[in-house]
C-alpha positions, -999 to +999 in steps of 0.1 A: -368-226-449-351-239-483-332-269-483-295-265-483-279-276-514-249-301-513-233-282-542-226-252-520-209-276-495-190-293-521-176-259-534-168-249-499-148-282-495-130-279-528-117-245-522-085-255-506-080-280-536-088-253-561-060-231-546-034-259-548-046-268-583-036-233-593-004-235-575+004-268-594-007-253-627+013-220-627+043-228-604+078-233-620+092-246-589+104-282-599+098-292-561+059-282-563+048-318-556+069-319-525+056-287-513+020-298-518+023-330-500+020-314-467-012-292-472-030-319-488-024-343-459-034-315-435-067-308-451-073-346-453-070-347-416-090-318-410-120-328-429-117-364-412-118-346-379-148-324-388-168-356-400-160-375-368-170-346-346-207-348-354-218-376-329-200-363-299-211-327-305-249-338-307-243-354-271-226-324-258-250-298-274-285-316-274-310-294-295-285-275-313-289-276-352-252-272-359-243-309-347-274-322-365-265-306-398-228-319-394-241-357-389-265-351-418-236-341-440-207-358-425-202-381-455-195-351-475-166-344-453-154-379-451-154-381-490-135-347-491-110-360-466-105-392-488-100-370-519-073-348-503-057-381-488-056-394-524-041-362-536-016-363-506-005-399-517-002-389-554+021-360-545+042-381-522+046-408-552+054-380-576+079-363-552+097-397-544+098-403-583+112-439-577+098-472-567+130-479-548+128-446-527+093-455-520+101-489-507+131-479-487+109-456-467+082-480-457+096-492-425+095-458-411+066-452-387+054-420-400+053-438-436+037-472-429+011-456-406+000-433-433-001-459-460-023-482-436-046-452-428-049-445-465-058-483-469-086-481-446-099-448-462-104-466-497-133-490-487-148-463-467-149-438-495-160-465-519-190-476-498-199-439-489-227-437-514-265-444-505-264-475-528-240-493-505-256-481-474-290-499-486-274-530-498-250-535-470-274-528-441-258-531-406-226-541-422-222-506-435-219-493-399-194-519-389-172-509-418-174-472-410-163-478-374-129-485-391-128-447-393-115-447-357-084-468-362-077-448-394-079-415-375-057-429-348-031-439-375-034-404-392-025-389-358+006-410-353+015-403-390+014-365-386+030-366-351+058-388-360+066-369-394+091-349-374+103-377-353+079-365-326+100-334-320+070-311-331+039-329-327+020-296-316+003-292-350-012-327-349-023-325-312-040-292-317-060-307-345-068-338-330-071-327-293-107-316-297-118-349-313-100-368-286-114-345-259-150-351-272-147-390-277-136-392-242-167-372-232-188-396-253-173-428-236-179-410-202-214-401-212-224-436-222-204-458-199-190-441-169-214-412-159-233-415-126-269-426-133-297-421-110-307-452-090-340-467-101-364-471-072-385-503-070-422-499-068-442-507-039 
């Protein structure tokens, strides 16, 4: 079997962005930046969730190639998540237009959680290359664990966006990840294990 080319994966991950870039280039709507804030943020969250599903899926479906492939390629999904999060941030800044409006919104829950999540994503994305994996050694894995608080902040950011009135979209997206992480905790720490019998 030929080795899967990552370029095809990059193409698939870039398709939503290409559609948004086309809308940006051809739209005459003066509020196009505001319109694109939401889809860029949603795809950032989706690709983050997919990247985080790899390990718990491997526990749930032992021997299945799908989770193994996802785990092998999850850094691509993580980098794509950051790229869409960066676009999300840029469109937000363009939409707000002035520093005063940006600063005025900082105390809002759905704003500061988004900024904090993005701040965590930056070092995770910068160190995603093999070079940093080699030179950081075990510290690289410790840094990557910050993905979990970033995901929690992203969930709060998304759910609080409408004052918690309509959190369904966020919960539908994050629900499978939460369920699988609960299963992962149960599998490693809470599941009953057969008692070892001592030898005669």
